[in-house]
Every structure is written in C-alpha cells, then in structure tokens.
C-alpha positions, 0 to 999 in steps of 0.5 A, spaced: 500 500 500 505 504 501 508 503 494 501 505 491 500 511 495 507 514 493 506 513 486 499 516 486 502 522 490 507 523 485 502 522 479 498 528 483 504 532 483 505 531 476 498 533 474 498 539 478 505 541 475 501 539 468 507 534 467 502 529 464 507 526 460 511 524 466 504 520 468 504 516 462 511 514 463 509 512 470 504 508 467 509 505 462 514 503 467 508 499 471 507 495 465 514 494 463 516 492 470 510 487 471 506 491 476 500 493 472 496 490 477 497 496 482 493 501 477 487 499 480 489 500 487 492 507 484 485 509 481 482 507 487 487 511 491 486 517 486 478 517 487 479 518 495 484 524 494 480 527 489 474 527 494 478 529 499 481 535 495 474 537 494 472 537 501 468 531 502 469 525 506 470 519 501 465 513 504 463 506 502 456 505 502 453 498 503 446 497 502 440 491 503 437 494 497 439 499 491 438 506 493 440 513 490 447 514 494 446 522 493 439 522 497 443 519 503 449 524 502 444 530 502 441 527 508 447 526 512 449 533 510 443 537 511 442 533 518 449 532 521 453 537 517 457 531 514 459 532 507 460 525 504 461 522 497 460 515 496 466 512 492 464 505 492 457 502 493 455 495 494 449 491 496 449 486 502 443 482 503 445 481 510 443 488 513 435 486 512 433 493 510 437 500 510 445 500 510 451 502 513 456 508 511 463 507 512 468 513 512 475 513 515 473 515 522 466 514 522 461 508 521 453 510 520 449 504 521 442 505 519 440 497 518 434 494 520 439 488 523 442 493 527 436 496 530 433 490 532 439 488 535 439 494 539 432 494 541 432 486 543 439 486 545 441 481 540 448 480 539 450 480 532 
C-alpha cells in the first residue's frame, strides 16, 4: 500500500505541475516492470484524494437494497453537517433493510439488523 500511495502522490504532483507526460511514463514503467496490477489500487487511491481535495469525506456505502447514494449524502449533510461522497457502493443482503456508511473515522449504521439488535439486545 505504501508503494501505491507514493506513486499516486507523485502522479498528483505531476498533474498539478501539468507534467502529464511524466504520468504516462509512470504508467509505462508499471507495465514494463510487471506491476500493472497496482493501477487499480492507484485509481482507487486517486478517487479518495480527489474527494478529499474537494472537501468531502470519501465513504463506502453498503446497502440491503439499491438506493440513490446522493439522497443519503444530502441527508447526512443537511442533518449532521457531514459532507460525504460515496466512492464505492455495494449491496449486502445481510443488513435486512437500510445500510451502513463507512468513512475513515466514522461508521453510520442505519440497518434494520442493527436496530433490532439494539432494541432486543441481540448480539450480532
């Protein structure tokens, strides 16, 4: 992961300096050295950094059913003053209803499973 962070931060610096050809050289170097598998991790890291640079808290969203993540983002900002941007959304049918939102420092669990376990003091 450290290698991914170093490469991605270097690419960001080159982007800011408008040295796009050096970014291409980095990607070519990864390909030539058999490290093309790192590109997906670098892209994921860059997505997170992009949202952080915009002032958002990058988040992963796990839902029992598909739902519009923009509505959840607006709700969190309006009611909790939490500016989030969902960078990854996936379905988790174990949640029964609702979902979970995960950031670096916060877990918001609004699932029916969590509510039931809290109300009935079930251990999950």
